[in-house]
N, C-alpha and C positions, 0 to 999 in steps of 0.2 A: 690658191691652187685649185684647178678644176678637179671634179670628181672623175673616177675612172670612166663612167658612162659618158660624161661630157668630153673627155679626152678622145674616147673612141668615136664619138659623133663628129667632133670638130677638127681633130688633129690627125688621127690615124687614118691612113688611106688604104683600105683593103684592096683597092685596085692594084696596089704595088706588090701584093703578096705573090709568092711563087704559086703556080697552079697545082698544088698538091693538097692532100687532106691532112690537116694538122690534128693528129690524134695520137694517142699512145698506142703501143703495140696491141693492147687489149681493146682498142678502138674507142677510148674515151676522148671526147673533144677537148682540145687544149686551147685555152685563151691566149691571145697575143700578149697579154700583160696581166700580172697578178699584183694586187695592192693590199693594204690592210683591210679594205672593204671585203676581201674574199676570205678572210680568216675570222672564224667564229670562236667564241668562248674566251675566258680569261686564261692567263698563263698558268696559274696554279692548277686549275681543274683540267685543262686540255693537255698541258705538257708536263709541268712539274720539273724539278731538277733531276739529273741523272741519279739513279739509285733510290728514287722516291716515287710513290704512287702518283700517276698511273704508268710510270716507266716509259713514257713516249720517247724520252731522250736517252734511254739506256737503262739496263737492269742493274748495273753496278755504278757506284758513285764515281770511281776514277776511270772506268772503262779502259781504253788502251794505254793511258798514262800509267795505270797500275800493272796491267798485264795484257800482252797481245793475245789475240784469238789463237785457239789451237789450230795448227796447220796440219790438215790430214790430206793424204792422197789415197784415193781408192785403189786398192791393189788386190789382185787375186787371179791366178791362172794355174792350170796344170795341177801338179801334185802339191801337197802341203809344203814339201821342202823347197819347191820352186818359188812359191809365194813367200816363204820364210826368208829366202835370199833377197827378194825384192823388199820385204819389210826392213831388213837390216841395212840395205843400201839406202833407203829413204831416211831411216833414223840417222845414219851417218852423214846425210846431206842437210841435217838440221830440222827434219820433220819431228814434231813432238807428240803426235798421236797417230794410231794406226786405224785404218778403215778397210774392212775386209769385204771383198766381193766373192760371192759363192757362185758355183755353176748351176745350171738349170736343174739337174737332178737333186742337188742339195736343197735348192729353193722350193722344189715341189714335193719334197719328202720321199725321194727314191734313192736306194743305195746304188753304188757304182755298178754292181753286178746285175741290176734289174734290167729287163729287156727294154723298158722305156727309156733307159739312160743311154742306150747305144748311140754312139756318135756325138754325145754331148758332155761326156766326162771331162772336166777341166777346160772346157772351151770358152765359156763366158766368165769364168771365175774359178776359184779353187774348189776342188772336190773334197768334201768332208763327209765321210760315211760313219766314222766311229770316233771315240775318245782318242784313239791312237793317232788319227789324223790331226786332231787338235794339238796333241803333244808335239808332233813334227812341225805344225804351223807356228807354234810359239816357242820353239827351241831357242835357247839363249836370249830370250826376250823377258825382261823382268816384269812379270804380270802384276806385281804390286805397285809398280811405278809408272808404267805406260798405260795410258787410257786407250781402250780399244772399242771401235765402233764396228758393229756387224750388221750388214744389210741383208736381213732375212726376215720372213714374215710367217707363213703358215707352219713352218717347221722351226720357228724361233725358240719354242720351249725346249726342244731337244738340244739346240745349239747353245742356249744359255746354260743348261745343265752341264753340258760337256765343258764349257769354258770354266765354270765354277769348280767342277771336279778336277780339271787339270790344274787350276790354281791351288786347290787343296793338296794335290799330289806333289806340287813343288814347294809346299810349305808356306803358301800365301793365304792368310785367313780371308774368308769371304768379305769381312768388314773392310779390308784394304783394297778390294778389287773395284776398279773404276772403269766406266765406259758406258756404252749405249747399245742396245739392240733395237732394231727398227720396229718390228712386232706390231705394225699398224695394220690390222686386218680390215678395218672399215674402208680405208682407201684402196685396198685390194679389190673390193667389190665395185668400187666406182671407177677405178683407173687402171691399175697394173694387172689385175686378173690372175694373180697367183694365189690359189686357195686349195684347201683340202675339204673342210666341212662347211656347212652353211653359216650364215652370219651370226645367229644367236650363240651356238656353241663356240664359234671363233672368238666372240666377245668374251665369253666366259673364261677361255684360256688366257686371253690377254689380262683380264682382271686377276686371275690366279697369279700371274707373274708379277703384276703390280703389288699385290698383297705380300707375296713371298719376298720380293726384293726389299720392301719397306721393313720387313722383320729381319731378314738374313743377310742382305747385301745392300746396306743403306747408301753406298756411294755409287751404285750402279743405276743407270736410267733404264727402266724396264720397257719403255715404249718411246719411240720417237715419232711424234704425230706429224705425218708427212704430207705436206702440200706438194712436194717435188714431183711426185708421179702424177698427181692431178693436173699440174701444169704441163708436164711432158705429154699427157694424153690429149692436150689441146684446149684446156680451160683458159679463161682470161685470168688476169691477176686478181680481180675481185672475187671470182669463183674459187680460185686457189685459196685465198684468204678466208672466205666464208666457209667452204666445205671443210677446210682443215680445222678451223676453230670449232665448227660443229662436231667434227669427229672427237676432238679433245673434250668437249662438253659431254659427249656420250660416254666416254671412258670414265670421266669423273662421276657422272651420275650413276653408272653401274657400280663403281666402287663404293660410293656413298650409300647406295641402296643395299649393299651387302653389310653395311654397318661399320665401314671403315671411316674414321675421321678424316676429313679432307686435308687437314694439315699434317696428317701422318704420311701421305703419299704424294700430294701435289708438288712439293718441292723437288721431287725426282722425275717429274714429267719434263720432256724436252720436245722441241719442234725441229722440223727440217723443211726448209724452203728452197724453191727454185730461184735462181738469179738469172733473169732473162736480159735482153739487150736494151730495153727501154729504161735508161738510167734513172730518171726522176721517179718513174712509176715504181721501180723496184725498191728504192729507198723509202718511198711513202708507204709501200705495202708492209715493210718490216716495222716501221714506226707505228702504223695503225694496228698491226697484229699485237704488239706489246700492250697497247692501250686497251684494246678489246678484251684480251685475256685477263688483264688485271681487273677490269670492271666486272666481267662475268664471274670470276672466282670470288670476288668480294661480295657482289650484290646477289648473285643467284645461289651461291653455295656457302656464303658466310665465312669464307676463309679469314683467319685472323693472323696467321704467320705471313709476314711480308714475302717470304721466299715462295709461298704457295701462289702468289699473284704474279711472280716474275716469269715472263715467257723467255726462257733461255733457248737459243737456237743454233743449230748447225745449218749451213747452207752450201749449195753446190751450184756451180755455173751450169747453164742450161745445155744439157746434152742435145736436145732437139734443135738448138740453134747452130750446132756444128754442121759444116757442109763437107761433102766429099770433093766438091769442086773447089779448087784453089785452097787446099787445106791449111796453108800457112796463114790465111786470113783468120783462122780460128784462134790463133795466138792473141790477136787484137781483140776479138770478141770476148775471150776469156778474161783478159786484163780489165776491160771495161766492166764486165759483169762482177768480177771480184771486187773492184773498187766500189761498186754500188753496195755490195754486201758489207764492206768495211764501213762505209759512210752510213749505212743503215743500222750498224751496231751488232753484227753477229758475234757469237762466242766461239764458233768453230767454222772452218771453211775448207772446202775441197775445190780445187781448180782442175777442170778437165784438160786433158792433153789434146793437142791439135789433131792427132791421128785416130782418135777414138771412134770416129764414124766409119773408119776403114777396118780397124782391127783392135785388139788389145794394145795398149800403148807400149812403146819401146822405152828403155831406160832414159834415153836422151830426151824424149818428149815429156816424160814424167818430170824430169829434172827442170825443164823449162817451165812447166806448169807450177812446180813448187817455187822456183825462183821468182815467178810472177808475184806470188804472195809475199815473198821476202823483200822484193823491191818496193811493193806498196808499203810494207811495214817499216822499212829502214831508210828509204830514199825520198818518198813523196811528201812527208810532213803532215799527212792527214791524220796521223795518230797523235799529234801534239796537243790537240784540243778535243773536247768531248762533243759529239754531235755537231760538227762544224756547219752543217746545213740547216740545223734547227733555227727557226725564225725566218727562214726564207719564205716569202709569201707563196711562191709556187709550191714548195714542198709542203707547207702547212695546209694549203688549200687541197692539194692532192691527198694528203693524209686524211683530212676530214671527209673528203668525198669517198675514199675507199672504205673508211669505217662505216659511213652512212649506207653505202650500197651493199656492203657485206652483211650489215645488220639486217637489211631487208631480206636477204637470202636466209639468214638464220631464223628470222621470224617465220618465214614460210616453212622451214623445216620443223620448227616447233609446232606449227599448226598441223603438220602431217603426223605428229606424234614422236618426233625426235629422229636422229640420223638413222637409226636401225630401221625404222618404218619407212623413212624416205628412200633408203637403199632398196628395200623390198618392193617398193612401187616404181622404182627406176627414176626417181626425180633427178638426183645429181648426175646420173649417167646421161640422161637426155640433155641436160643443160650443157654438159661438157661436149657432147657430140655436136650440138648445134654451134657452139663457139668454135670448135675445130673446123667445121665445115665453112663457116663464115670467113675465118682467117685464110683457109686454103683458097677460097674463091677470090679473096682480095689479092693474094699472091699471083694467081693466074691472070687477074685483070690488071696487075701492075699497080694497084692502089698501095700495097705495101711492097717494100724492097728487101731482098736478100742479096747483098753484093756478091757477085760471082755466080749467081744462080739465075735470077730473072732480070739482072742488070749488070753491066760491066763483065759479062762472061767472056771467056777466051776459048779459042778452038782446041788448044792442046793443054793438057794438064802436066804439071811438074811432078814426076814420080818421087815418092818418098818411101823410105824404108819402113816396113811394118813387121810386127812381131808374129812369128809363125810357131804354132804348137806342134810338137813332135807327135805324130799319130800313135807311136808305140807307147806313149804315156798312158793312154786309156787302158790298154791291156795289162800294163804293169799294175795299175790301181785295182783292176778287177781281180787279178790273181792274189793281190795282197789282201783284199777284202775276203775273198773265199778262204784263204788260209786262216785268217783271224776267226772266221765263223766256225771252221772245223776244230780249232784248238781251244775255244772258250768253254767254260763250264755251262753246258746247255741246261742242266737242271736248275742251277741258280738263276740263269737267265729267264727261263720260263716262269719261275715263281715271281721274279721282279716284274716281268711284263704283265702277269696276271694282276698284280697290285695296281698297275697303271690303269688297266681296264676297269677294275673295281672302283677306282677313284673317279673315273669318267662317269660311272653310273650313280655313285653315291653323292657326288657333289663336293667331295673332299678336294682340297687344294692339290692340284696335280704335280706341283714341282718337286716335292720331297720324293714321291714314288718314281718320278722320271730321273731324278738325280741318282737314286739307288739303282735303277735299271741301267743307267749309263756306267755306273761303277762295275756292273756285271757284263759290260761290253755290248749292251743294246745299241742298235744302229739308228740313224736318223729315219730310215725307211721302216724299221720295225715299230718304232714309236708312232710314226705317221700312220701306219697300217691300223693301229689300234684306234686312232681317231676316225679312220675311214669306216671301221667296223662298228664303232660305238655311236658315232654322230652322223654317219652318212656322208656322201660325197655331194658337194654343191655343184649345180649346173646353172650356168648363166641363163636367166629367163629369156634373154634375147636370142638364144641358140636352141631353145627347146622346141 
């Protein structure tokens, strides 16, 4: 049999290829054929069996033969009781984990009655100003049994405290509370741009939460290290992989430098990836991420507990890939992206709804998105065997290449002094911006295709029903917040908030004082205002 190079030279006729650029969505050239010659390393060191180091083939030995991934649908809009109704609808449809979307005031640390919140209350997600909203949000939901994900970052410490105190009030011990709070501030400075204070104190708050959960809420994931928003900002898949792993290494280093044993907290770290439309690239990215994380934790930090080396992950289909044009096409995109996530070995999955580029999703579109996951799980057969694409020459070659190129980025970040320093000099921000510019130019030139947008477009669009938010909702929440503030014990509140401020200055772990402030009806905005006063407000160097 001829070698691959001989076959390419003597048999393969490049003149018969279609006149297109054969590259991944991230613009990596794709070979016409992959063979054993493209796969490096031996099986044990490069892949290993599922549930064994380096976890390339999956973090658990039985994967989906033992348990399906957690099916989450992002939900949040209007008042807490509105979202609670959607939560209970999704649970009744077979969803087994909740994922909470918050509105912009909550995400940025402002109360509903703040002047900056005007017109935004309950628009992009649910408004949570105080512990009373959390009580309404999780009414009739068993907090000790249902795993809850909360997508919030700079105000995450306040939301975590409220969630734990609400569990406490319903008789659920913190040791039984499970879920994840995103709380990834490093990616905020590179991608999503939702922050309060500068990078260094932001990192301190995250580490406080890591330390606190390790001791008080051991089933709760205190940070979800998030590549999703890096990719949504325009990065390539390799950049998403590299910068996300680098963020995780920074969190681990900060906790270890504080004197916390890596095996005491690393098992509760989790990751969050974007699932884009390049099917093979996304599968390879997930597999490379697991292998890289395992090696860094073992070799750089000396982790001994196998669970410390396991990269457990939630993933979400790519919001940026959804199109307002021909929105029904989004159902197909989401199905393909979700299948890539499953074949890549995720532990938790959210599928976007077809109408999310137009408005908050309707009940019908959310149900279709959930059914997409259920069809993959129950009808396709891909869950019958573990890592079914493992050993594919193309998949293994792509996995190796993504690891190699991502490692080059991490080495550069190490040379700069770590991710915190890299962010401060704008390195990842520039790399992402350049990648986004290149992709947009390729779209405009027709090098890359988005069906229904720059190819196969139609003159008229098919109207679809969208969810509309009642404008009266905002005023109702504002009046409810003002009433709560009038009626609470202001003396006890001031003393509790004073303790939070003192902890900011002394270096004491912030979470216990914040939990006590929440018990005294402190709001998200009031806790965030302490951060603004004690740590300062961050301004993006690009806008100064």
